[in-house]
N, C-alpha and C positions, 0 to 999 in steps of 0.2 A: 637118556630121553625116556626110556620105558618107565623108570621109577617116577619121573615127573608126570607122565601120562596116568599112571596108576593113582598117584596122589590127587591129581585133578579129578579123576572119576570118583574117587572116594570123598573128597572134601569140597569140590567146587561145582560139579556138574548138576547137582540137585537144583541149584539156583541159576548158575550161569549157562547151563545147557551142555549137552555132549560136545557140541561144536563151538561153544563159547559165545553164542549169540545173545545170551541173557534170557533165554527161553526155557529154562529148566522146569522140571515138574512142580517146583514150589514157587516159581517166579511170579505167577499171577496173584498170589496172596501177599506179596511183599511190597512195601512202600518205603523208600523208592524202589523201583524195579531194578533188578541186578544189571550191572554194566554189561554192555556188549563188548566182550574182551577181544573180539576180532578186529576192532577199530581203534585200539589203543595207539598203534603207530600212526595211523592216518590222522588222529586227533592231536598228535604230537609232532606235526610237521614231517611225517614220514619216518620218524625214528622211534623204535620201541623203547618206552621208558622203563628199562629193566630195574634201575635203582628205585624208582617210585613204586613199581609193582612189588619188589622185594620188601620195601618198607611197609607197604600195606599188608602183605602177608604176615610179616613179623609183628605187626601192631605198632610199629614206630611212627607211622603216618596215619592220621585219622581220615576215614572216609565214611560218610553216612551209610549205614547198613552193615558196616564191618564191626560194629560195637554191640551188636545184639547177641543175646544168648544163642540164637540159631546160627549166626555166623561164627561167633567166637573169634579169637585171634589165633591163627594157625601157627604162628611162631611159638606160642606157649604149648600147643599140641605137639609140635615137632620136638620141642625140648623135653617133653615128658616121655616120648616113645623112642627116643634114641639114647645111645650110650653117652654122648657128650655133645657139647656145643658145636664142635666142628662137624659132626655128622648131621646135626639139625640144620646147620647152614648149608651143607651140601644138598640135603633134601629140598630145602627151600629154593636153592639155585636150580635144581632139576625141575621144580615146578615152574619157576620163572621161565626157563628155557622152553618148556612145553607150551606155556601161554604165548611166548614169542612165536612159536611155530604155528599158532592159530591165526596169526595176522593175515588179513586180506590184503595181499600185495598185488 
């Protein structure tokens, strides 16, 4: 969980905010506004959409705002800073678990 939290703070918090509310320091200048990550489960009938979140992080699923040079595709980032694909997947999984922990339940 700690590695996911660190990745979140480094890669996501600037836009999505420290608590995941979509209110990061860069959020006001972005169109569309960053997603409130704390409501993903609520908007998915109470179930956290882990596979969809992972696909978004990896760049396998398109979401407006995740294709800009500012956002980048973090799957590519993880594949360049890790030793192998397995480690990149583990780091993405840790980030997904951390985002799951932000859910307002």
